[in-house]
C-alpha angles and dihedrals in degrees: 000000000000134000106185095069116033098197093177089055090049093050091049092047093050093048090048090051091052089050091049090052092049090047093051090050095049092046088053090051093048093048095047100032089227127118090202114048097159138010088261090066094060117342096184093044092051093051091051092045093050091052089051089048090057091051091046094052090045093051091048092054092042088055089055091046090053090049090052090049090051089053090051093049091047090052091052091044092053092053090047090053089058093047089050091051091052092048090052090051091048089053090049089052091048091052089051092049093048091068120087090221083085120080124220088257090054091050091049088057091047090050089057093059092043090053092050092049090051090049091051091049088055090048093051095044093050097043106035106111146160119209089348091306114123111230111188106035094084095258093103098087131148094350111172124219118196102223101162137057095245140058113281095021095119143118124227117214130190126180119200124233108263097173113140087248093054092044090052097239097113139021148062128280118240113198118197134168128196126248131195111321093349094164136063128177126203121189118229131226089291109045110232088201095238114171097189144356120202130186128228100238092196093054118140116189147084099305119099136163116322146087119294133183122234114206115199121198121183122182130203092270093056096254109150125206121188121190122189117204132177128237090280092054093251119146114250105161143349143182143185139214145157129245113236117197111258094001129105112244120217120191124193113219106214134189126224091281094055093254116144111240101172139357120217121197134189126206101235094147092063129066091248143059098038124230121283117306134190109275146093137266138172128236125196121207116201112166141127102292121195117188114206130192092228110141112213095179130094109307116185097165091116135023092249092049091049090050092050089048090063090071092050091049093047090055090048092049090050090052093052091043091053091049092047090053091048092051089049090052090049092052093049091049092049090049090054090048090052091051092049092048091051091052092047090046091053094047095046091048089052091049093049090049090056087058103037108027120083124232098241094200093051092044092050090052089050090049092053090049093049091050092053091047090049092054090044091048093052091050092047092049090051091052092045090054089056096055098082090055088070088073088072090069089062088061091061 
């Protein structure tokens, strides 16, 4: 029998300390609802759960992004529906004016309504916007919506120009022809790597002499989009192309009628300059410009003119139809993306819960066990501390 080192007391105290630690841990789990409250609880599990948390937060935001994109597409679609209705009415009026049962006076009255409808199409196309971004004037090109939690999970959306001028139902023709060195190109702060810019000398359209900005956008796949805007920032023409390794890329910049205004070319086949890059540049057109009074809109002043206008209106209706179908396809795709994101969000949240969340029933059972062990440990320690006192009996 020894009295200097009470081993039974030490064993009891150590076990009681272990029970206290377990009790503290399970109380923390019960109060927080989490199985892992610090990296010490489960370092690997915490690392996995944090990675899942990043994906969950990203999916949640991506779902909101997709819903915002749907709202944008619906806004554009609603405006297109009105434009389509007005084009249908204009065609109906053209059919009416094409009949010789109408007098010149009747056709003059019909022309008034046609002109007002064309003016309203122009008004809608130039003012329809979402979050201050114009949608139908041709400036909404190659806009990217992040609809996934990871890089590259995006959707690119472009909306055509459906202004009455671009549809050919209102406006005046400007006819210009190039003279010696009519075109100069200046690279912007970020060099788009343009080797040459040439003008279409036979161009007929709304663009005359002046300085225009060329905006170049190049994505990771080598798709190039070029937008040409005037000094007021209004869209006038655009074009797209794709960089092919070792080959020069030429992109035709076309207006709303499909006429080529300019052609931009890189020099990919040479060592320098490099292929197109994202950036801006300015181009100055200085040629012989002749402004004519030719009306290319809907003219119903005579039966022949009204009959000819039907073809113009049919083409305009087809353009709007095509754009409505495209916007509908965008909306359906975005809706599917939203659904997929919601499912992924639900499953990842469930997986993270399996790692992070505590099983309350199991933890409560552990808590009860630790309470009993604590009480038993205290009693055992008290008894162990009494054992050395038995030595006193040996002393008589």
